[in-house]
C-alpha positions, 0 to 999 in steps of 0.5 A: 480478506477483501478482493485483490486488485489487479495491477494497473494498466500502463501505456507506453506513454507512461514509461520512461527510462531512468536516464531520460527521466533524469534529463527531462525531470521537469516535463516528467513532473508535469505529466505525473500531475495527470497520470502516474509515470513509471521510471524503468531501469534495465527494462523493469519498472523501478519507480513511480512518480505521482502527484502529491494529492494522489499520494495523499489519497492513497495513503489515507485509503491505506490507513483506513484499510489497515484500521479496518483489518485490525478491527476485523482481527480483534473482532475475530479474536473476541468471537473466538474467546466468547466461543472458547473462553478457556483459551484466554491467557492473561495480557501479561503473558501475551506481552511476554510472548511477543518479546 
């Protein structure tokens, strides 16, 4: 597993109560184009508003990381099977065990 990222730092300027967010959504959207805005409910962060380009980059990076993780899992399984071939089971049996 890779390094775990720390939570992002959040300034008071990025926090907005949900009641205020609903009243000032237009200006909140403008602010979110340059920095994430964190909407609070009862003092806890409930939602995050980010611009679409940032969302696309995050989504793409997540997809890349998931693919890398899947590849690593498969490579580890192949390595284990090469070291211990008698542990292999037929694909048909593996599929049935997942039902």
